[in-house]
N, C-alpha and C positions, 0 to 999 in steps of 0.2 A: 504494500500500500504506500502511496506517495503522499507526503504532507503537503497540503495545498497552500499553506501559508496563513497569514492572519488577514482577517477582513478589516479590522480597525483596532485602535487602541484609544481608550478614554483615560486621560491622565488628569488627576486632580491637582489643582494649584490654588494657593491662597488668593491670588489676584491675577486675573488674566492680563490686565493692563501692565502689571509689574513684570510679567514673564514674556510679554510680546516681543521685546527686542531680541531675545535669544531665539525663540521659536520662529519669529518672522524672518530671521536671517538663515537659520539652519534648515528648517523643513523645506522651503523652496529649493535650497541647494541640494537636497536629497531627492528632489523630483515631486514633492507635494506642493504644487504651485497654485492651485485654486483654493482660495480662502473664503470660508463662509462663516459669518458671524450670526449668532442668535443670542437672546438673553441668557447670560451666564455661561456661554460656550463660544468657542472658536475652533473651527475644523479646517484642516489642511488636507486637500484631496489631490490624488494623482490625476493626471489627464487620462481620459479614456474615450474610446470611440462611442458614438451614440449607441445606446442599448447595452453597453458593457457596464458591469459593476465597477465601482471605483473604491479602492481602499483609501482609508483616511486615518489621520492622527488627530484626536480631539483634545482640547483643553477644556476642563470643566471647573468652574469656580466653586470653591469650598473654603470659606474664610478660616475654618478650623484645621485645614489640611497641614500635616507635617510630613516631610519626606521620611522614608524608612530605608531599609537595606535592599529593597527591590530595585533592580537595574533593568533598564530598557536599552538594548543594543541595536543600533542601526548598521546595516551592511554598507560597506564601501566596495567599489569595483576594483580597487588596487591599493597598494600601500601609499602611493602618491595621492590618491583620493582621500585617504585617512588624514594625511598631512594638510590637504586643502581644507577639508571640513573642520579639522581641529583649529585651523586659523580663523575660520568663520565663527566658530563657537567662542573662541577666545576673544575675538574682536566684538562679539555681541554680548559679552558679560558673563560667560560661563565661569563657574567657581570651582575651586578645588581640582584644577586640571592636573592630570597625571599622564605622562607619555607625550607623544606616541612612543610605544615600546612594544616589545615582544614579551607578553606576560607568560608566566609559567602555564603551559598547556601542552597536552599531547600533540596538538596540531600546530603549535608555534605561530599563532595568528598575530597580526599587527594591529594594535588598538590604542585609542586614547579614551581616558575616563574623565568624567566631569560631572558637575551638579548644576541644576538650575537654581534660581533664587530661593525656592521653597525647600531645597534639599533633595529633590528627586534626582536619583542617580541615573546617568546616561553614559552611553559608550558608543563609539563608532569603531568598527572593526573590519579588517580585510582578512578573509580566511582563504588560504590557498586551496585550489581544487585538490581533491584526494589524490589524483595521479601525480600532482606536483609534490605532495607530501611523501608519497611512496618513493618517488625518484630521489628526493632529498635524503630520505632514510637510507636508501641504497648507497648514495654518495657518501654519507657519513660513515657507514660500515666499511666501504672500500677504502676510504681515506684513513680510517683507524688501523687498518691492517698493514 
């Protein structure tokens, strides 16, 4: 069975207006370019052909919201894209920036970690295709011999 991906994410923030600078810069850079506002919410949609479903990322106001250890990770298309998106996040006010780096992982992916103003934890990562991981593992073994 194939995982079809996510339809949408609803993220709670204490104040949409306070968080807009970060999300208004980052989400369009990730391809969520159509923005829809409604009372207490702001949604960032991907473009789609007429009749196709569109995935989205939504901000929902909750004045009592406090970030926790939950982390949302956005996919990048390359390590250079992680660097580009990290620069956008940094310039738009992301807090507690760590990386870009290759964190401990069996897949050795490349990622940057940060928080929004509410303390919601976010990440942008590039994960090599599995065949690239296998080739790198073979190279590591051959180089060690």
